[in-house]
C-alpha positions in Angstrom: 8.5 -17.2 27.8 4.9 -18.1 26.2 6.1 -19.2 22.8 9.4 -21.1 24.3 6.7 -22.9 26.5 4.7 -23.8 23.5 7.5 -24.9 21.7 8.5 -27.2 24.5 5.1 -28.8 24.2 5.2 -29.5 20.9 3.7 -26.9 19.0 4.2 -26.9 15.4 5.3 -23.2 14.7 6.5 -23.8 10.8 2.9 -25.0 10.2 1.2 -21.9 12.2 3.7 -19.5 10.4 2.6 -21.1 6.9 -1.1 -20.8 7.9 -0.8 -17.2 8.9 1.7 -15.6 6.5 1.9 -18.0 3.5 -1.5 -19.3 2.7 -3.4 -17.1 0.3 -6.3 -17.7 -2.0 -5.9 -18.0 -5.6 -7.7 -14.9 -6.2 -5.6 -12.8 -3.9 -2.5 -14.0 -5.8 -4.0 -12.9 -8.9 -4.9 -9.7 -7.8 -1.3 -8.8 -6.4 -0.1 -10.0 -9.9 -2.3 -7.7 -11.6 -1.9 -4.9 -9.5 2.0 -5.4 -10.1 1.8 -6.0 -13.9 -1.4 -3.9 -15.1 -1.6 -1.1 -12.3 1.6 -0.2 -11.2 2.6 3.3 -12.1 6.3 4.3 -11.6 7.0 8.2 -11.8 10.7 8.2 -11.6 11.1 11.7 -11.7 9.6 12.0 -8.4 10.9 8.7 -7.0 7.3 7.8 -6.4 5.2 5.0 -7.6 1.4 4.0 -7.3 -1.2 1.5 -7.8 -4.7 2.2 -8.2 -7.6 -0.5 -8.1 -11.2 0.0 -9.0 -14.3 -1.4 -7.7 -14.4 -3.5 -10.9 -10.9 -4.6 -10.3 -11.7 -5.7 -7.0 -14.9 -7.4 -8.3 -13.1 -9.2 -10.8 -10.7 -10.9 -8.5 -13.6 -11.8 -6.1 -11.9 -9.4 -3.6 -12.3 -10.1 0.3 -11.3 -7.9 3.1 -7.5 -8.2 3.7 -6.7 -9.1 0.0 -4.9 -5.7 -0.6 -3.2 -5.7 2.5 0.8 -4.7 1.9 0.0 -4.4 -2.1 1.5 -0.7 -1.5 5.1 -2.2 -0.1 5.5 -3.7 -3.8 5.5 -0.2 -5.1 7.8 1.1 -2.4 10.3 -1.8 -3.2 11.1 -0.8 -6.5 14.5 0.9 -6.9 14.8 4.5 -6.4 11.1 5.0 -5.1 10.9 6.4 -1.9 6.9 7.5 -1.9 4.4 4.8 -2.6 0.6 4.8 -2.8 -2.2 2.5 -3.1 -5.6 3.7 -4.0 -8.5 1.4 -3.5 -12.1 2.2 -4.6 -14.9 0.7 -2.2 -18.6 1.7 -2.1 -18.1 5.5 -2.7 -14.9 6.0 -1.0 -11.3 5.8 -1.9 -8.9 4.1 0.7 -5.4 5.7 0.5 -2.5 3.7 1.9 1.0 5.6 1.7 4.4 4.3 2.4 7.9 6.1 2.5 11.7 5.6 2.8 13.8 7.4 5.4 12.7 11.1 6.6 10.1 11.8 4.0 6.8 11.9 6.2 3.6 10.5 4.6 1.8 11.3 7.8 2.2 14.8 6.9 0.9 14.0 3.2 -2.2 12.1 4.5 -3.0 14.8 6.8 -2.6 17.8 4.4 -4.1 16.2 1.1 -6.3 13.3 2.3 -7.5 14.3 6.0 -5.8 11.1 7.2 -2.9 10.2 9.1 -0.5 7.7 10.4 2.9 7.5 11.2 6.2 9.0 9.3 6.7 6.1 7.1 3.0 4.5 6.9 -0.1 6.6 6.8 -3.5 6.4 5.2 -6.9 8.1 4.7 -10.6 7.5 3.3 -11.4 10.0 0.6 -14.9 10.9 -0.5 -13.6 11.8 -3.9 -13.5 9.3 -6.8 -10.6 7.6 -7.9 -9.5 9.7 -10.5 -9.8 12.9 -8.4 -7.9 11.1 -5.6 -5.0 10.1 -8.0 -4.8 13.5 -9.3 -4.3 14.9 -5.8 -1.6 12.6 -5.6 0.1 13.5 -8.5 -0.6 17.2 -8.4 1.4 17.7 -5.0 4.6 15.8 -6.2 6.1 18.5 -7.8 6.2 20.3 -4.5 8.0 17.5 -3.2 10.6 16.5 -5.6 13.8 17.7 -3.8 12.6 15.9 -0.7 11.9 12.8 -2.3 15.3 12.8 -4.0 16.9 12.9 -0.8 15.1 10.9 1.8 18.1 9.9 3.9 
């Protein structure tokens, strides 16, 4: 009702949408491109993919808070990928973002391996391990879930 009333009063919804959802800095777009072209690792055998961004990567693209939002979803959008992760190194902590499709629970993964949590298809954590160790944990548990990741529906 409120939105309908605002439209009747002449609000420019398209302009607001563009400002909120379609206006990114050049650095954010370059970071996204770099993440996909240089940092995306696809592990077809496990139907998994991940992107890792070091502190140096973030500095290279003059990272601002929010610039890495939704990058994990690009890894999940690869055909036949059912589990995706984004690892972002910041100030001695690695932020882990996990996404999945179907019935595969990343909430369980986040809790068990990264002391985090969330929902079935979206979860996360902050790890005190370094970036390489965090990725090794992720790669290490994948064989245990190979059958589940092959059949998420």
